[in-house]
C-alpha positions in Angstrom: -7.0 -2.5 21.9 -4.9 -5.7 21.7 -5.1 -8.3 18.9 -7.4 -10.6 20.9 -10.0 -7.9 21.4 -9.6 -6.7 17.8 -10.0 -10.3 16.4 -13.1 -10.8 18.6 -14.8 -7.7 17.1 -13.7 -8.1 13.5 -16.3 -9.3 10.9 -14.5 -8.1 7.8 -11.1 -6.7 6.8 -10.1 -4.0 4.3 -6.4 -4.1 3.3 -4.3 -1.5 1.7 -1.7 -3.0 -0.7 1.6 -1.0 -1.0 3.5 -0.7 2.3 0.8 -2.7 4.1 0.5 -6.2 2.5 3.5 -5.8 0.2 6.9 -4.6 1.2 7.1 -2.5 -1.9 8.9 0.6 -0.7 12.2 -0.4 -2.3 10.4 -0.3 -5.7 9.7 3.4 -5.3 12.9 4.5 -3.5 15.5 6.1 -5.7 13.1 5.8 -8.6 14.6 8.8 -10.5 18.1 7.4 -10.2 17.0 3.9 -11.1 15.1 5.1 -14.1 18.2 7.0 -15.4 20.3 3.8 -14.7 17.7 1.9 -16.7 18.2 4.4 -19.6 22.0 4.4 -19.5 23.8 2.3 -16.8 27.2 3.6 -17.8 26.3 7.2 -17.2 24.0 6.8 -14.2 25.3 4.3 -11.7 22.7 3.5 -9.0 23.1 2.5 -5.4 19.6 2.4 -3.9 18.9 2.2 -0.2 18.3 5.7 1.2 15.5 8.1 0.7 16.8 11.0 -1.4 15.6 14.6 -1.7 14.0 13.7 -5.0 12.2 10.8 -3.3 10.7 13.1 -0.7 9.3 15.3 -3.5 7.9 12.4 -5.4 6.2 10.7 -2.4 3.6 13.5 -2.3 2.8 13.2 -6.0 0.5 11.0 -8.1 2.3 8.6 -10.4 1.7 10.8 -13.5 2.9 13.9 -11.7 6.0 12.0 -10.6 6.8 10.9 -14.2 6.5 14.4 -15.5 8.6 15.7 -12.6 11.3 13.2 -13.4 11.2 14.1 -17.1 11.8 17.8 -16.2 14.2 17.2 -13.4 16.6 15.3 -15.7 15.9 17.5 -18.7 14.8 14.6 -20.8 13.8 15.0 -24.4 11.5 12.0 -24.2 7.8 12.6 -24.2 5.8 12.3 -21.0 4.0 9.2 -22.5 7.3 7.5 -23.2 8.7 8.3 -19.7 5.6 7.0 -18.1 5.6 3.8 -20.1 9.3 3.1 -19.3 8.9 3.8 -15.6 5.8 1.6 -15.5 7.6 -1.2 -17.2 10.5 -0.9 -14.8 8.3 -0.9 -11.7 6.0 -3.7 -13.1 9.0 -6.0 -13.5 10.0 -5.5 -9.9 6.5 -6.4 -8.7 6.3 -9.4 -10.9 9.7 -10.8 -9.8 10.9 -9.4 -6.5 8.4 -7.6 -4.2 7.7 -9.7 -1.0 4.9 -9.8 1.4 5.3 -8.0 4.7 6.4 -10.3 7.6 3.5 -12.4 8.9 1.1 -11.3 6.2 0.5 -14.8 4.7 -0.1 -16.3 8.2 -2.5 -13.4 9.0 -4.5 -13.9 5.8 -4.7 -17.6 6.3 -6.0 -17.2 9.8 -8.7 -14.8 8.7 -9.7 -17.1 5.9 -10.0 -20.1 8.3 -12.4 -17.9 10.4 -14.5 -17.1 7.3 -13.7 -13.4 7.6 -14.3 -11.7 4.3 -11.5 -9.6 2.9 -11.2 -6.9 0.2 -8.4 -4.7 -1.1 -8.7 -0.9 -0.9 -6.1 0.9 -3.0 -5.2 4.5 -3.8 -2.4 3.4 -6.0 -2.0 1.5 -9.2 -3.2 -2.0 -8.3 -2.5 -3.3 -11.8 1.1 -3.1 -10.9 0.7 -4.8 -7.5 -1.7 -7.6 -8.5 0.9 -9.8 -10.2 2.9 -9.7 -7.0 -0.1 -10.8 -5.0 -0.8 -13.6 -7.5 2.9 -14.7 -7.5 2.8 -14.8 -3.7 -0.4 -16.9 -3.8 -2.6 -14.6 -1.6 -4.8 -12.9 -4.3 -7.6 -15.6 -4.0 -8.2 -14.5 -0.4 -9.8 -11.2 -1.6 -13.4 -10.9 -2.8 -13.0 -7.5 -4.6 -10.6 -4.6 -5.1 -11.8 -1.1 -4.5 -9.8 1.6 -6.3 -10.0 5.3 -5.3 -9.8 6.5 -8.9 -13.0 4.5 -9.7 -14.9 6.6 -7.2 -13.1 9.9 -7.8 -11.9 10.0 -4.3 -8.7 9.6 -2.2 -8.0 8.2 1.3 -8.3 11.6 2.7 -12.0 10.8 2.5 -13.8 7.8 4.0 -15.9 7.0 0.8 -13.7 4.1 -0.4 -13.9 2.4 3.0 -17.6 2.9 3.2 -18.1 1.5 -0.3 -16.1 -1.6 0.8 -18.1 -2.0 4.0 -21.4 -1.7 2.1 -20.3 -4.3 -0.3 -19.5 -6.7 2.5 -22.7 -5.7 4.3 -20.7 -5.1 7.6 -20.9 -1.9 9.6 -17.7 0.2 9.9 -17.5 -0.6 13.6 -17.0 -4.3 12.8 -14.6 -3.7 9.8 -10.9 -3.7 10.4 -8.9 -1.4 8.1 -5.2 -2.3 7.7 -3.1 0.6 6.4 0.4 2.0 6.7 0.2 5.8 6.2 -1.1 8.4 8.6 -3.7 9.9 6.3 -5.4 6.6 5.7 -5.3 5.5 9.3 -6.7 8.9 10.4 -9.5 8.8 7.9 -10.6 5.3 8.7 -10.4 5.8 12.4 -12.4 9.0 12.3 -15.1 7.3 10.2 -15.6 4.7 12.9 -13.6 1.7 11.5 -11.1 -0.3 13.6 -7.6 0.3 12.4 -4.5 -1.8 12.4 -1.4 0.2 11.3 1.5 -1.6 9.8 5.0 -0.1 10.2 6.6 0.9 7.0 9.8 2.8 6.3 8.0 5.3 4.0 5.9 6.4 7.0 8.7 6.6 9.5 8.4 10.4 10.0 4.7 9.9 11.0 5.3 6.9 13.3 4.3 8.5 16.5 1.2 10.1 15.0 0.1 6.8 13.6 0.7 5.0 16.9 -1.5 7.5 18.7 -4.3 7.2 16.1 -4.4 3.5 15.3 -6.3 1.0 17.5 -3.2 -1.3 17.1 0.2 -0.6 15.6 2.5 -3.4 14.6 6.0 -3.8 13.1 4.8 -7.1 11.5 1.4 -8.8 11.2 0.4 -10.1 14.6 -0.6 -13.6 15.3 -4.4 -13.9 15.6 -5.2 -15.9 18.7 -7.8 -18.6 19.0 -11.0 -17.0 20.1 
């Protein structure tokens, strides 16, 4: 499927946030090292940029699991609650001040809005961290609602969150475009009958070929929506 065919069939769009709309991978890379640098810059210099062995472990964890793992990994005497609060504050500052949109995202959203295509956010993460970035980047008003997996006691390994969003928009899955960056989410949405646009992200580099095979369209940056 090319972008012209996809645009012609799309009546609603469901967007993931992290790694899809926002280029937020750098916020989560080297998080253990950056946290220790945050605690004591003189003892823990930090040179972020590459995925470390610790990153690979943390990528598969929930935020709370990751905070506890970091606490134990560095043998910290701080409580879990304090570690979680400090890491949250560190990450939140990056979202508020630094995280950019993925290339072409603003143009893509504007084009959908001009066509009166309804849009919602569908997140398995912590949208309270990401929303200030979307507001700073002036794109949050495009979205009618945000659907959060935790609110429905589900994950993106199951299609429930996508179906809830489609029901809210009163659009059948076959006419809904799901925009994601990770294989699990692309696979789930595709299997459930949604159209899928997969956005390239460094965090999913190992699954790139699987994602390309599964998605209806794969893109390194948001494609230009042609006039229909």
